[in-house]
C-alpha positions as CSV (number, residue, x, y, z in Angstrom):
1,M,137.9,116.5,115.9
2,D,140.7,114.6,114.0
3,P,142.5,117.0,111.4
4,N,142.1,114.5,108.6
5,K,138.2,113.9,109.3
6,Q,137.8,117.6,109.3
7,R,139.7,118.1,105.7
8,E,137.6,115.0,104.8
9,I,134.3,117.1,105.6
10,A,135.5,120.1,104.0
11,R,136.1,118.3,100.7
12,K,132.8,116.8,100.8
13,G,131.0,120.1,101.6
14,G,133.1,121.8,98.5
15,R,131.7,119.1,96.3
16,A,128.1,119.6,97.9
17,A,128.6,123.5,97.2
18,A,129.7,123.0,93.7
19,A,127.0,120.9,93.0
20,C,124.5,123.2,94.4
21,E,126.0,125.9,92.4
22,R,125.6,123.9,89.3
23,D,122.0,123.6,89.9
24,R,121.4,127.2,90.5
25,A,123.0,127.9,87.3
26,R,120.9,125.2,85.6
27,R,117.9,126.8,86.9
28,A,118.8,130.3,85.7
29,T,119.2,129.3,82.3
30,P,116.9,126.0,81.9
31,D,116.5,124.0,78.9
32,K,113.3,124.8,77.5
33,G,113.4,122.3,74.9
34,R,113.9,119.4,77.2
35,P,110.3,119.2,78.9
36,G,108.8,119.4,75.6
37,W,110.5,116.5,74.1
38,R,110.1,114.6,77.3
39,M,106.5,115.0,77.2
40,L,106.4,114.3,73.5
41,A,108.6,111.1,74.2
42,T,106.0,110.3,76.8
43,L,103.0,110.8,74.8
44,L,104.6,108.5,72.1
45,V,105.3,105.8,74.3
46,G,101.7,105.8,75.4
47,A,100.3,105.6,71.9
48,A,102.6,103.0,71.0
49,L,101.6,100.8,73.9
50,T,97.9,101.6,73.1
51,G,98.5,100.1,69.4
52,F,100.7,97.3,70.8
53,V,97.8,96.1,73.3
54,L,95.1,96.6,71.0
55,A,97.0,94.5,68.4
56,T,97.6,91.6,70.8
57,P,94.2,91.0,72.8
58,E,93.7,88.5,75.4
59,W,90.2,87.0,74.8
60,N,88.3,86.0,77.8
61,F,84.9,85.0,78.9
62,D,84.0,88.3,80.5
63,V,83.9,90.3,77.3
64,V,80.2,88.9,76.5
65,C,79.0,89.7,79.9
66,Y,80.4,93.4,79.8
67,A,78.8,93.6,76.2
68,G,75.4,92.3,77.4
69,A,75.5,94.3,80.4
70,A,76.1,97.4,78.2
71,R,73.3,96.4,75.8
72,I,70.8,95.8,78.7
73,W,71.4,99.3,79.7
74,L,70.6,100.7,76.3
75,G,67.1,99.0,76.5
76,E,67.5,96.1,74.4
77,P,65.4,93.1,75.7
78,P,67.3,90.5,77.0
79,A,67.0,88.2,74.1
80,Q,67.9,90.6,71.8
81,A,71.1,91.6,73.9
82,H,71.9,88.2,74.3
83,A,71.7,87.3,70.4
84,N,73.4,90.6,69.4
85,V,76.3,89.7,71.7
86,Y,77.0,86.5,70.4
87,R,76.4,87.2,66.8
88,E,79.1,89.8,67.2
89,L,81.5,87.5,69.1
90,R,81.4,85.3,66.0
91,T,82.1,88.0,63.5
92,T,84.6,89.6,65.5
93,A,86.7,87.0,67.5
94,P,89.1,84.4,66.0
95,P,87.6,80.8,65.9
96,E,89.7,79.4,68.7
97,A,88.4,82.6,70.9
98,V,84.9,82.0,70.0
99,Y,85.0,78.2,71.0
100,A,87.0,79.2,74.1
101,I,84.3,81.7,75.1
102,R,81.2,79.5,74.4
103,S,82.3,76.1,74.7
104,L,85.3,75.6,76.9
105,S,83.2,74.4,79.8
106,E,79.6,73.4,80.7
107,Y,79.1,76.5,82.6
108,R,80.0,78.8,79.5
109,E,77.8,76.8,77.0
110,T,75.0,77.1,79.4
111,V,75.5,80.9,79.4
112,A,75.6,80.9,75.5
113,E,72.6,78.9,75.2
114,S,70.3,80.4,77.6
115,V,69.3,84.0,78.0
116,D,68.0,83.4,81.5
117,V,71.5,82.3,82.7
118,F,72.9,85.1,80.8
119,L,70.9,87.5,82.8
120,I,72.0,86.2,85.9
121,Q,75.5,86.7,85.2
122,L,75.1,90.4,84.4
123,P,74.9,92.2,87.8
124,M,78.4,90.9,88.7
125,Y,79.5,92.9,85.7
126,A,77.3,95.7,85.8
127,V,78.6,97.1,89.1
128,K,81.8,98.1,87.3
129,A,79.4,101.0,86.1
130,L,81.7,103.4,84.6
131,Y,83.4,100.7,82.3
132,V,80.0,99.4,81.2
133,A,78.6,103.1,80.6
134,I,81.4,103.8,78.0
135,I,80.9,100.4,76.3
136,A,77.1,101.3,76.1
137,A,78.3,105.0,74.7
138,V,80.3,103.5,72.1
139,V,77.5,101.0,70.9
140,K,75.0,103.9,70.6
141,L,77.3,105.5,68.4
142,G,77.4,102.5,66.4
143,G,80.3,100.5,67.8
144,N,80.8,97.2,68.3
145,S,80.0,95.7,71.8
146,I,82.5,93.1,71.5
147,S,85.4,95.3,70.3
148,A,84.6,98.2,72.5
149,P,85.9,96.9,75.8
150,F,89.3,96.1,74.3
151,Q,89.5,99.5,72.7
152,I,88.6,101.2,76.0
153,S,91.1,99.1,78.0
154,A,94.0,99.8,75.1
155,V,93.3,103.5,75.2
156,A,93.3,103.7,79.2
157,Y,96.5,101.4,79.3
158,G,98.3,104.3,77.1
159,G,97.0,106.7,79.6
160,F,98.1,104.9,82.5
161,A,101.7,104.5,80.8
162,V,102.0,108.2,80.1
163,L,101.1,108.9,84.0
164,V,103.7,106.3,85.2
165,L,106.2,107.7,83.1
166,L,105.4,111.3,84.4
167,A,105.7,110.3,87.8
168,L,108.8,108.9,87.5
169,A,110.0,112.1,85.8
170,R,108.8,113.9,89.2
171,V,111.4,111.8,90.9
172,A,114.4,111.0,88.8
173,S,116.1,111.9,85.5
174,I,114.7,111.0,82.2
175,R,117.3,108.3,81.7
176,V,115.8,106.7,85.1
177,M,112.5,107.2,83.7
178,F,112.6,105.4,80.8
179,A,115.1,102.6,82.3
180,V,112.6,102.0,85.0
181,G,109.4,102.7,83.2
182,L,109.5,100.9,79.9
183,P,110.4,97.5,81.6
184,L,107.9,98.0,84.1
185,L,105.2,98.8,81.6
186,L,106.4,96.0,79.2
187,S,106.0,93.4,81.9
188,P,103.5,90.7,81.7
189,P,101.4,91.8,84.8
190,F,100.9,95.3,83.0
191,L,100.5,94.4,79.6
192,E,97.7,92.0,80.7
193,V,95.6,94.7,81.8
194,G,95.7,96.4,78.3
195,R,95.0,93.6,76.5
196,L,91.9,92.1,78.6
197,S,88.5,93.2,78.1
198,T,88.0,93.9,81.8
199,P,87.8,97.3,83.7
200,D,91.1,96.8,85.2
201,A,93.1,99.3,82.6
202,L,90.3,101.9,83.2
203,S,90.5,101.4,86.9
204,A,94.3,101.6,86.7
205,Y,94.2,104.7,84.8
206,I,91.9,106.9,86.9
207,V,93.2,105.5,90.3
208,F,96.9,106.3,89.4
209,G,95.6,109.5,88.1
210,G,94.2,110.3,91.6
211,L,97.6,109.3,93.1
212,Y,99.5,111.3,90.7
213,A,97.7,114.4,91.6
214,L,97.7,113.5,95.2
215,V,101.2,112.5,95.7
216,F,103.2,113.8,93.1
217,A,101.4,117.0,91.8
218,G,100.2,118.3,95.2
219,K,96.5,118.6,94.1
220,P,94.7,116.9,97.0
221,L,91.1,118.0,95.6
222,T,91.7,116.8,92.3
223,G,93.3,113.5,93.6
224,A,90.3,112.9,95.8
225,G,87.9,113.5,93.1
226,L,89.7,110.9,90.6
227,L,89.9,108.5,93.3
228,L,86.2,108.5,94.1
229,L,85.4,108.3,90.4
230,S,87.6,105.3,90.2
231,I,85.3,103.6,92.7
232,V,82.7,103.9,90.2
233,A,84.7,101.9,87.7
234,R,85.4,99.3,90.2
235,P,83.8,99.4,93.7
236,N,86.7,97.5,95.4
237,N,88.9,100.5,94.8
238,I,87.6,101.6,98.1
239,I,90.2,99.4,99.8
240,L,93.1,101.3,98.3
241,C,91.2,104.5,98.4
242,V,90.8,104.1,102.3
243,A,94.7,103.2,102.5
244,I,95.8,106.3,100.9
245,A,93.5,108.3,103.0
246,S,94.8,106.7,106.2
247,W,98.4,107.6,105.1
248,W,97.5,111.0,104.3
249,W,95.9,111.6,107.7
250,W,98.9,109.8,109.3
251,K,101.8,112.1,107.6
252,D,99.7,115.4,108.2
253,P,100.7,117.0,111.6
254,S,97.6,118.7,111.8
255,R,95.6,115.3,111.9
256,S,92.9,117.0,109.6
257,P,89.5,115.1,109.6
258,W,89.2,115.5,105.7
259,P,91.1,112.3,104.8
260,F,88.5,110.2,106.7
261,L,85.7,112.2,105.6
262,A,86.7,111.5,102.0
263,A,87.2,107.6,102.9
264,T,83.6,107.6,104.3
265,L,82.2,109.4,101.1
266,G,84.1,106.7,99.1
267,M,82.4,103.9,101.1
268,L,79.1,105.6,100.4
269,V,79.9,105.9,96.6
270,S,80.8,102.1,96.6
271,L,77.4,101.3,98.4
272,I,75.5,103.5,96.1
273,V,76.9,102.1,92.7
274,T,76.5,98.4,94.1
275,W,72.7,99.0,95.1
276,M,71.8,101.0,91.7
277,T,73.5,98.3,89.2
278,G,71.8,95.7,91.2
279,G,75.1,94.1,92.4
280,Y,75.1,90.8,94.5
281,S,76.4,90.7,97.9
282,W,80.0,89.9,98.6
283,G,79.0,86.3,99.7
284,V,77.1,85.6,96.4
285,Y,80.1,86.5,94.4
286,F,82.3,84.7,96.6
287,T,80.2,81.4,96.0
288,H,80.3,82.2,92.5
289,A,84.0,82.5,91.9
290,Y,85.4,79.8,94.4
291,L,82.6,77.6,95.5
292,R,80.1,76.8,92.3
293,R,78.9,78.7,89.5
294,I,75.5,80.2,89.8
295,T,73.2,79.5,86.8
296,D,69.7,80.0,88.1
297,L,67.9,82.4,90.4
298,A,67.1,79.7,93.1
299,T,71.1,79.6,93.7
300,V,71.6,83.2,93.8
301,R,72.7,83.0,97.8
302,S,75.7,83.0,99.6
303,E,77.0,79.7,100.7
304,V,80.2,81.0,102.4
305,T,81.2,79.4,105.8
306,V,84.4,79.8,108.0
307,S,85.6,76.6,106.7
308,N,85.1,76.8,102.9
309,Y,86.5,80.5,103.2
310,L,89.7,79.3,104.8
311,A,90.0,76.4,102.3
312,T,90.6,78.9,99.7
313,L,93.4,80.7,101.0
314,W,96.2,78.5,100.5
315,P,95.3,77.5,97.0
316,A,95.0,81.2,96.2
317,L,98.4,81.9,97.8
318,R,99.8,79.2,95.5
319,G,98.3,80.7,92.2
320,A,94.7,79.2,92.4
321,N,92.1,81.0,90.0
322,V,94.5,83.1,88.0
323,L,95.9,82.7,84.3
324,Y,99.5,83.8,85.2
325,P,102.1,83.3,88.1
326,S,102.1,86.3,90.3
327,F,105.0,89.0,90.4
328,A,103.8,90.0,93.8
329,L,106.9,88.7,95.5
330,L,109.4,90.4,93.3
331,F,107.8,93.8,93.7
332,L,107.8,93.1,97.5
333,V,111.7,92.6,97.3
334,I,111.6,95.8,95.1
335,T,109.8,97.7,98.2
336,I,112.3,96.2,100.9
337,M,115.4,97.3,99.0
338,G,114.1,100.8,98.7
339,S,113.6,100.7,102.2
340,V,116.9,99.3,103.4
341,T,118.7,101.9,100.9
342,A,116.5,104.6,102.5
343,R,118.7,104.8,105.6
344,G,120.6,107.4,104.2
345,T,117.7,109.7,103.4
346,V,116.4,112.6,105.2
347,P,114.5,111.0,108.1
348,A,111.1,113.0,107.5
349,K,111.1,112.0,103.8
350,R,112.2,108.2,104.4
351,R,109.0,108.2,106.9
352,R,106.8,109.5,104.6
353,E,107.4,107.4,101.7
354,V,108.0,104.1,103.7
355,G,104.7,104.9,105.3
356,L,103.3,105.2,101.7
357,Q,104.7,101.7,100.7
358,V,103.3,100.3,103.7
359,A,99.8,101.6,103.2
360,V,99.9,100.2,99.5
361,W,101.1,96.7,100.6
362,G,98.5,96.8,103.4
363,S,95.4,97.5,101.1
364,L,96.9,94.6,98.8
365,A,96.9,92.2,101.6
366,V,93.2,93.4,102.6
367,Q,92.1,92.9,99.1
368,F,93.6,89.2,99.1
369,V,91.6,88.9,102.4
370,I,88.4,89.7,100.8
371,Y,89.0,88.2,97.6
372,P,91.7,85.2,97.8
373,M,93.2,85.7,94.4
374,V,96.8,86.8,93.5
375,A,95.8,88.4,90.2
376,D,98.3,90.7,89.3
377,R,95.9,92.6,87.0
378,L,94.4,94.1,90.0
379,F,97.6,95.1,91.7
380,V,99.3,97.1,88.9
381,V,98.7,100.3,90.6
382,H,100.3,99.0,93.6
383,Y,103.4,97.6,92.0
384,A,103.7,100.9,89.9
385,L,103.5,103.0,93.1
386,V,105.9,101.0,95.1
387,S,108.4,101.0,92.3
388,I,108.4,105.0,91.9
389,V,108.7,105.3,95.5
390,T,111.6,102.9,95.5
391,V,113.4,105.0,92.7
392,S,112.7,108.0,94.7
393,L,114.2,106.6,98.1
394,I,117.4,105.0,96.3
395,G,118.0,108.6,94.5
396,S,117.9,110.3,97.7
397,S,119.9,107.9,99.5
398,R,122.8,108.8,97.0
399,G,122.5,112.4,97.7
400,D,120.7,113.2,94.5
401,E,117.6,115.0,96.2
402,E,118.9,118.4,95.3
403,G,119.2,117.7,91.8
404,M,115.7,116.1,91.6
405,T,114.4,119.1,93.2
406,A,116.1,121.1,90.6
407,R,115.0,119.1,87.6
408,A,111.4,119.1,89.2
409,H,111.9,122.8,89.4
410,R,113.2,123.3,85.5
411,S,110.3,120.9,84.2
412,G,107.6,123.1,86.2
413,S,106.7,120.0,88.4
414,H,106.5,119.9,92.3
415,V,107.0,117.0,94.7
416,A,105.4,118.6,97.6
417,L,104.7,115.1,99.4
418,L,107.9,113.2,98.4
419,A,110.3,116.0,98.8
420,D,111.5,117.6,102.3
421,R,111.4,121.1,101.0
422,P,108.8,121.7,98.3
423,E,110.0,124.7,95.9
424,P,108.7,128.1,96.8
425,S,106.8,128.4,93.5
426,A,104.8,125.3,93.9
427,P,101.2,125.8,93.4
428,A,98.6,125.9,96.2
429,A,97.0,122.6,97.8
430,G,93.8,122.0,96.1
431,T,94.4,123.9,92.9
């Protein structure tokens, strides 16, 4: 070998050895205050974001339907539930929001004036059973059925924000955690889920909690349980759950059948929730969302054909049926950037993390095929996960993997799925 190249390798080896020695020294005398301060700062950010989204709600028509479903579940007669919902709407929402929800279209006027039409809408909302159940519990305790959905979304968004920051802390320094996490959580797609009276924030909180346990904390049983619970909050979460189960099976050399058994159980949970809540079929939902509004029992049927389904795809890609332009292309670029920079990463680690990103984007594509709509509020978990994995890949490609492992060790964390050599003190899987 060329002598100059040998000297260069020796210098690099010396620097690497010095870095490892510094890491060992820091592990021997950890800064016990830093993890506590990091957790405190993370919780404060979550609380601040909860207050912020609660103070800046985005009023939408869905609030009256979720409130109505909750009141019906509590046993109120339909006419009374309808009257109570619109009475609370008038006393709770600002005048412009009341007008938009009651009178912005002929469809909304009909729902506001007719108890029967109102009832026909509710199965499309009651299928998000966990969200409706929590609203019903708040109302049972004396709460306002119009305010409750916003309060639930705000609290769930704060919890989701904490989990996103903690996941970033598992793969990066505290500076990177806040430098990446805060812009992500303050971006329009993310704030929207916290401001809306929809199950999106609650769903994101539970789904990401499952992914955090499964991918970052090495607790597959906890993660699987939370992912199954997320299906009760929003049945179409089964799409992402199946994608994650497929990735888990693919990365596991033993090819255990448990991921597929969990995915099968998830499908069963989705079917049971839909059946128990009286949810409509996919064709009825598609007809209502994309073809015509359903306002009487005689029209509760599917009118989907191949031609009218295909006719929805191109408008959906151009942003039809959503309030805001999608950020999906930006997050796709971020994902590609992470994959490209990962060329200097350990091959096994790169394979696992890029495979996870492929699974996430695959689930997003499948959801679009089933529900042709690029609504970012449905994809914040996807965006958060690919962003965090990209941070991990970029950090590893810069040779910082040893330092990240040391930081994880000092903070009591464990990156069993994302690191190539987990710490010996990592907790056993399934705990």
